[in-house]
C-alpha positions in Angstrom: 218.8 137.5 36.3 215.1 136.8 36.0 212.7 139.7 36.4 208.9 139.8 37.0 206.2 142.3 36.4 205.6 144.8 39.1 202.5 144.5 41.3 199.5 146.8 41.2 201.3 149.1 43.7 203.9 149.8 41.0 201.4 151.0 38.4 201.4 154.7 37.6 198.2 156.6 37.1 196.5 156.8 33.7 196.0 160.0 31.7 192.5 159.6 30.3 191.3 161.9 27.5 187.8 160.8 26.5 184.9 158.7 27.7 183.2 156.4 25.0 179.8 157.7 23.9 177.8 159.4 21.1 180.1 162.2 20.1 180.5 164.2 16.9 182.6 162.7 14.1 185.5 165.1 14.8 185.8 164.1 18.5 188.2 161.2 19.4 186.7 157.7 19.8 189.7 156.2 21.5 191.3 156.5 25.0 195.1 157.0 25.4 196.6 155.0 28.3 200.1 155.1 29.7 201.7 153.1 32.5 205.3 152.4 33.8 206.2 148.8 34.4 208.9 147.8 37.0 210.2 144.7 38.6 210.1 143.7 42.3 213.0 146.1 43.0 211.1 149.0 41.4 213.5 149.0 38.5 211.8 149.9 35.2 211.4 147.2 32.6 213.2 148.9 29.7 212.5 148.0 26.0 210.6 144.8 26.8 207.6 143.4 25.0 204.5 142.9 27.1 201.0 141.3 26.7 198.2 143.5 28.0 194.5 142.9 28.5 192.2 145.8 29.3 188.6 145.4 30.8 185.9 147.9 31.7 183.4 146.9 34.5 180.3 148.7 35.9 181.6 148.1 39.5 184.8 148.5 41.4 184.7 144.9 42.5 182.8 142.2 40.7 180.1 143.6 38.5 179.4 143.0 34.8 182.0 143.2 32.0 181.2 146.0 29.6 184.1 146.0 27.2 187.4 144.1 26.8 190.4 144.4 24.5 193.9 142.6 24.2 197.0 144.6 23.2 200.7 143.8 22.6 203.2 146.6 23.2 206.8 147.3 24.0 208.1 149.5 26.9 210.3 152.5 26.1 213.7 153.5 27.5 212.2 154.4 30.9 209.8 151.4 31.1 206.6 153.3 30.0 204.1 151.6 27.6 201.5 153.7 25.7 198.4 152.3 24.0 195.1 153.6 22.5 192.2 151.8 24.0 189.5 151.1 21.5 191.9 150.7 18.5 191.5 146.9 18.5 187.9 146.5 19.8 186.0 149.8 19.2 183.8 151.1 22.1 180.2 150.1 21.5 178.6 151.3 24.7 177.4 154.5 26.2 176.7 155.1 29.9 176.4 157.9 32.3 177.1 155.6 35.3 180.5 155.1 36.9 182.9 152.6 35.2 186.2 151.0 36.3 189.2 149.9 34.2 191.0 146.6 35.0 194.5 145.9 33.6 196.2 142.5 33.1 199.9 142.4 32.4 201.5 139.2 31.1 198.6 137.2 32.7 198.7 139.0 36.1 195.7 141.1 36.9 196.6 144.4 38.5 194.4 145.7 41.4 192.6 147.7 42.4 190.5 148.7 39.3 190.8 152.4 38.4 187.6 154.6 38.0 187.3 156.4 34.7 186.5 160.1 35.0 185.3 162.7 32.5 187.5 164.3 30.0 187.1 167.9 28.7 185.3 166.6 25.5 182.8 164.6 27.6 182.0 167.6 29.8 181.4 169.8 26.8 179.0 167.1 25.3 177.1 167.0 28.6 176.5 170.7 28.5 175.7 170.8 24.7 171.9 170.7 25.4 172.1 173.8 27.6 174.5 175.7 25.4 173.1 175.2 21.9 169.7 175.0 20.2 168.7 171.9 18.1 167.0 172.6 14.7 166.2 176.1 15.9 164.4 174.7 18.9 165.6 174.7 22.5 166.5 171.5 24.2 163.6 172.0 26.5 161.2 171.4 23.6 162.3 167.7 23.4 161.2 165.0 25.9 163.9 163.4 27.9 164.3 159.7 27.7 163.3 159.1 31.3 160.0 160.7 30.6 159.0 158.6 27.5 157.2 156.0 29.6 155.7 158.4 32.1 151.9 159.1 32.0 150.7 162.3 30.3 153.6 162.9 28.1 153.7 161.5 24.5 152.6 157.9 24.7 148.9 158.2 25.6 146.0 159.1 23.3 145.1 162.2 25.4 148.5 163.7 24.7 149.8 162.4 21.3 153.0 163.4 19.7 152.7 166.2 17.1 153.5 165.1 13.5 155.3 168.4 12.9 158.0 167.3 15.3 158.8 164.1 13.3 161.1 163.9 10.3 160.5 162.0 7.1 156.9 161.3 7.8 155.3 159.2 4.9 152.7 161.1 2.9 149.9 158.7 3.9 150.5 159.6 7.6 151.2 163.3 7.3 147.5 164.2 7.7 147.6 162.6 11.2 145.0 159.9 10.2 145.9 156.2 10.8 145.3 154.6 7.4 146.6 151.2 8.4 143.1 149.6 8.5 141.3 148.4 11.6 144.1 149.5 14.0 145.9 146.3 14.3 148.9 147.7 12.5 149.2 144.7 10.1 146.7 145.4 7.4 145.6 147.8 4.8 142.0 148.5 3.7 140.6 149.5 0.4 140.4 153.3 -0.2 136.7 153.3 0.6 137.1 150.9 3.5 135.6 147.9 1.8 137.0 145.3 1.7 138.9 145.4 4.9 142.3 143.7 5.4 142.8 143.7 1.6 146.5 143.4 2.4 147.2 141.5 5.6 150.4 140.4 7.3 149.9 138.1 10.3 152.1 137.9 13.3 153.6 134.7 11.9 154.7 136.5 8.8 151.9 135.2 6.5 151.0 137.6 3.7 147.4 137.6 2.3 146.2 139.7 -0.6 142.5 139.8 -1.5 139.1 139.7 0.3 138.8 136.0 1.2 141.6 133.6 2.2 141.7 129.9 2.5 144.8 128.2 3.7 147.6 129.4 5.9 150.4 129.7 3.4 153.3 132.1 3.2 151.6 134.1 0.4 147.8 133.8 -0.3 146.5 135.8 -3.2 142.7 135.5 -3.8 140.8 137.0 -6.7 137.3 138.2 -6.0 134.4 139.6 -8.1 135.3 137.4 -11.1 138.9 138.7 -11.1 142.1 136.7 -11.6 143.9 135.8 -8.5 147.3 136.8 -9.9 149.0 137.4 -13.2 152.8 137.1 -13.6 154.4 138.7 -16.7 158.1 138.5 -17.6 158.9 141.2 -20.1 162.4 140.2 -21.0 164.5 139.1 -24.0 166.5 136.8 -21.7 165.4 133.2 -22.5 166.2 132.2 -18.9 163.7 134.7 -17.5 160.5 133.3 -16.1 157.4 135.1 -14.9 157.1 133.0 -11.7 159.1 130.2 -10.0 157.5 127.9 -7.5 160.0 125.7 -5.6 159.2 123.3 -2.8 161.4 120.8 -0.9 158.9 118.1 -0.1 155.5 119.2 -1.5 154.1 120.4 -4.9 155.4 123.7 -6.3 152.2 124.9 -7.9 148.7 123.4 -7.3 145.8 124.7 -9.5 142.2 123.9 -8.7 138.9 124.8 -10.4 135.2 124.2 -10.0 135.2 122.8 -6.4 133.4 125.5 -4.4 135.0 126.5 -1.1 137.9 124.1 -0.9 140.7 122.6 -2.9 142.8 119.5 -3.4 146.5 119.1 -2.6 148.3 116.0 -3.7 149.8 113.6 -1.2 152.9 113.1 -3.3 155.0 116.0 -4.5 154.8 117.3 -8.1 156.2 120.4 -9.7 152.8 121.4 -11.2 149.5 119.9 -10.2 146.2 120.8 -11.9 142.9 119.6 -10.5 139.4 120.2 -12.0 136.1 119.0 -10.6 134.1 120.9 -13.1 133.9 121.1 -16.9 137.0 123.2 -17.3 140.6 122.1 -17.9 142.9 121.0 -15.1 145.6 123.0 -16.7 145.6 125.5 -19.5 148.8 126.7 -21.2 148.6 129.3 -23.9 151.5 130.1 -26.2 151.3 132.8 -29.0 154.9 132.8 -30.0 157.3 130.1 -31.3 158.1 128.6 -27.9 156.3 125.8 -26.2 152.9 126.0 -24.6 154.0 123.5 -21.9 157.6 122.3 -21.4 158.2 119.3 -19.0 161.7 118.1 -18.3 162.5 115.3 -15.9 166.1 115.5 -14.6 165.7 112.5 -12.3 163.8 109.2 -12.6 160.4 110.8 -12.4 158.0 111.4 -15.3 158.5 114.4 -17.6 154.7 114.6 -18.0 152.2 112.6 -16.0 148.6 113.0 -17.0 145.8 111.2 -15.2 142.0 111.5 -15.3 139.2 109.9 -13.3 136.3 111.6 -15.3 135.1 111.6 -18.8 137.3 114.5 -20.0 140.7 114.5 -21.7 143.7 113.4 -19.8 145.7 115.7 -22.1 144.7 117.9 -24.9 147.3 119.6 -27.2 146.2 122.1 -29.8 148.3 124.2 -32.3 151.8 123.9 -33.6 153.2 120.4 -33.3 150.5 119.6 -30.7 152.8 117.7 -28.4 156.5 117.1 -28.8 158.2 114.4 -26.8 162.0 113.8 -26.8 164.3 111.5 -24.8 167.9 111.0 -25.7 168.3 107.5 -24.1 166.9 105.1 -21.6 163.2 104.4 -21.4 160.3 105.0 -23.9 159.7 108.6 -24.9 156.0 108.1 -24.2 154.6 105.3 -22.0 150.8 105.3 -21.9 149.1 102.7 -19.6 145.4 102.1 -19.2 144.2 100.5 -16.0 140.6 100.2 -17.1 139.4 96.6 -16.8 135.8 97.1 -18.0 134.2 99.0 -20.8 136.4 101.0 -23.2 140.0 100.6 -22.1 141.9 102.1 -25.1 145.4 103.1 -24.2 145.7 105.6 -27.0 143.0 107.1 -29.2 143.9 109.1 -32.3 141.4 110.8 -34.6 141.8 113.0 -37.6 138.8 115.2 -38.4 137.1 115.4 -41.8 138.0 118.2 -44.1 141.7 117.8 -44.0 144.1 117.1 -46.8 144.3 113.5 -48.1 148.0 113.4 -47.1 147.2 114.0 -43.4 148.3 111.2 -41.1 146.3 110.3 -38.0 149.5 108.5 -36.9 152.9 109.0 -38.4 156.0 107.1 -37.2 159.5 107.8 -38.5 162.5 105.7 -37.6 166.1 105.7 -38.9 167.1 102.4 -37.1 165.1 99.6 -35.5 161.4 99.4 -36.0 159.2 102.3 -37.0 156.3 100.5 -35.3 156.2 97.5 -33.0 153.0 95.8 -31.7 153.2 93.0 -29.2 150.3 91.1 -27.6 150.7 88.6 -24.8 147.1 87.3 -24.5 145.6 85.0 -27.1 142.0 86.2 -27.1 141.2 86.0 -30.8 142.0 89.7 -31.2 144.8 91.1 -33.3 147.8 93.0 -32.0 147.0 95.6 -34.7 143.7 96.2 -36.6 143.3 98.4 -39.6 139.8 99.4 -40.8 138.8 101.1 -44.0 135.6 103.1 -44.4 134.0 100.2 -46.3 135.1 96.7 -47.4 136.1 98.2 -50.8 138.0 101.1 -49.4 141.7 101.3 -48.6 142.7 99.6 -45.4 146.5 99.3 -45.3 149.3 100.5 -47.6 152.9 99.2 -47.2 155.8 100.7 -49.0 158.3 97.8 -48.6 158.2 94.1 -48.0 155.8 92.3 -45.7 156.9 89.4 -43.7 154.5 87.1 -41.8 155.1 84.0 -39.7 151.7 82.6 -40.7 150.0 82.2 -44.1 148.3 85.3 -45.6 144.5 85.1 -45.5 141.8 87.1 -47.1 138.2 87.4 -45.8 135.6 85.7 -48.0 131.9 85.9 -47.5 130.4 82.3 -47.6 127.2 80.6 -46.5 128.8 80.5 -43.0 129.6 84.1 -42.9 133.1 85.6 -43.2 135.8 83.0 -43.6 139.5 83.1 -44.2 140.8 82.2 -47.7 144.6 81.7 -47.8 146.6 83.1 -50.7 149.2 81.4 -52.9 152.7 81.6 -51.5 155.9 81.3 -53.6 159.7 81.6 -53.0 159.7 84.1 -55.9 157.8 87.3 -56.4 155.3 86.1 -59.0 152.2 87.4 -60.8 149.4 85.0 -61.9 146.8 85.3 -64.7 144.3 82.7 -65.9 141.4 82.2 -68.3 139.4 79.9 -70.7 139.7 79.7 -74.5 138.8 77.4 -77.4 140.8 75.9 -80.3 139.7 76.8 -83.8 141.0 74.3 -86.3 143.7 73.2 -83.9 145.1 76.6 -82.9 144.2 79.5 -80.6 145.7 82.9 -79.8 145.3 84.1 -76.2 146.0 87.7 -75.4 147.0 89.0 -71.9 145.2 91.6 -70.0 147.0 95.0 -70.1 147.6 95.1 -66.4 149.1 91.6 -66.3 151.3 92.3 -69.4 152.7 95.5 -67.8 153.2 93.9 -64.4 155.7 91.2 -65.4 159.3 91.4 -66.5 158.7 89.9 -70.0 157.9 86.7 -71.9 161.3 85.1 -71.0 160.1 84.5 -67.4 156.6 83.3 -68.3 155.3 79.8 -67.5 152.0 78.8 -69.2 149.9 75.8 -68.6 146.9 74.7 -70.7 144.4 72.0 -69.8 141.6 70.7 -72.3 138.1 70.6 -71.0 135.4 68.1 -72.2 137.6 66.1 -74.6 141.1 65.1 -75.4 143.6 67.1 -77.4 147.4 67.2 -77.6 147.9 70.8 -76.6 151.3 72.5 -76.6 152.7 76.0 -76.4 153.7 77.2 -79.9 154.9 80.7 -79.1 154.8 83.4 -76.4 155.4 87.2 -76.5 154.8 90.2 -74.3 151.1 90.5 -75.2 150.0 86.8 -75.2 150.7 83.3 -76.4 149.6 80.7 -79.1 148.3 77.2 -78.3 148.3 74.4 -81.0 147.1 70.8 -81.2 148.3 68.3 -83.9 146.0 65.5 -82.7 142.8 65.0 -80.9 139.8 67.4 -80.7 140.7 70.4 -82.9 137.9 72.5 -81.4 138.3 71.7 -77.7 137.9 74.2 -74.9 140.9 74.6 -72.5 141.8 76.4 -69.3 145.0 78.2 -69.0 147.3 79.7 -66.3 150.2 82.1 -66.8 152.8 82.8 -64.1 155.3 85.6 -64.6 157.9 87.4 -62.5 156.8 90.7 -61.0 158.3 93.7 -62.7 161.4 94.9 -60.8 161.7 91.5 -59.0 163.4 89.2 -61.4 165.5 88.2 -58.5 163.7 87.6 -55.2 164.5 90.4 -52.7 166.4 89.6 -49.5 164.0 89.9 -46.6 165.3 90.1 -43.1 163.6 87.5 -40.9 163.5 88.8 -37.3 164.1 86.5 -34.4 160.6 86.4 -32.8 161.8 85.0 -29.5 164.5 87.7 -29.3 162.0 90.4 -30.0 159.7 89.1 -27.3 162.5 88.8 -24.8 163.6 92.4 -25.6 160.1 93.7 -25.2 159.7 92.0 -21.8 163.1 93.4 -20.7 162.1 97.0 -21.7 158.8 96.6 -19.9 160.4 95.4 -16.7 163.0 98.2 -16.8 160.3 100.9 -17.2 158.3 99.6 -14.3 161.3 99.0 -12.0 162.7 102.5 -12.6 159.5 104.2 -11.7 158.3 105.1 -8.2 155.3 103.4 -6.7 152.0 104.4 -8.0 151.0 107.7 -6.3 147.9 107.5 -4.2 144.9 109.6 -5.1 145.1 113.3 -4.2 144.0 114.1 -0.7 141.0 116.4 -0.5 141.1 119.3 1.9 137.9 121.4 2.1 138.3 124.7 3.8 135.6 127.4 4.4 136.1 131.0 3.5 137.3 133.3 6.2 
């Protein structure tokens, strides 16, 4: 038949061995508890599993819960269940006041609560202060906890605690002198007392190092007396080691300012590194003495790998040593995109200069390309200026050298000085690569030998490709070409003036170009469309122009 758990009147008394508290390690930290469980007929519940909940309160009725622990157990052959309290939830309290134990069996709370009493171990611990000496001193030499807040004991200046009674006192405090600065407990002064608060930690957790401080940041390091604010050195062979890392979720990681007096500038848009200079110095200075990079900028997202902007007359960017500046991008947008927003005065987007005294093979600008165009110049405004201009030192010096063919959509023109100034003179065009020579000669007895200039003779493929025309001047004569060789030709006349002057023109094929080379003619419209597309992609992928940095001027504190 169905049985139920006995009421509280059926519970047997508990055998308690120890009270929880601060005891030596060899003393027990658990409480043994035994109880017999019966049904309503007082028949023991033999060999049955039960669910138990134990609670300790600070009052017999009501009160505050101090400790609780669930246990699952099985009764023995006479209905007794034995458990170790504290084996599931260790005791974490210590009290000298009375406590009461409440037991819940299979969801039924037994009452009344049972008061816990001292065990032999607990009584021994209570008398330990009277029976033994602590560190060779009697217990009476130590202040009791109830006296710690009483006047005239240890917490007032007139009756300080002796350092000799404290263990592990730091060397700086062993002399009994407070070296913590001005007594606020959050700062350290210099050894001679000046400056004060050389290391200061505020109540908000802000750390400041140095004599003067500006802005309330987590760490403020200020150099004084012409000293550097901070130097970070990473002495490691690990290429991933860095001297300092500055990371910020929504603002700039590092902001460097120079030459602005008592304040500084912070940008309104976040950047990893920001350098600001209002004086004659550099906004950022990166020095590299090894084989690495003086400055390395990598853009993982859609931002700029390196963004340089200036509002003064100095350099936006200046790179000295090694390769100077090295830019690389595997795909996407241009490796370098330089834009000038100057609308008046000198608005050069890029200015390159090679100083004197360098080797003749030095290039002010060198462009290498394996596919596509090594250089591309486009201009969208017809303002009588060229997309590219090349100047030599003088009109007779070298201006432009091209190793390869030249293709132009317009006739080739040469500057000629005339009575009207400099005017364009168009050159001869031909579907073949031809070399021209001309001159004036005279018949002698109806014949004349004309020799070629050495440069012309060595510039053509040979006499087989020569075409020669002769025209009499001042009279009539039946001129014809009698013979031609690599060094010249012979003109003869069988009738007419045998002594007539004549003009001649010789046209030959350029050496190495007996057959006209195949020149790739680009689709100008396609090139323009591609340039427009690239330009739109670059601008659309970039964030809006960042506003000018916000100026915050702070006074020294």
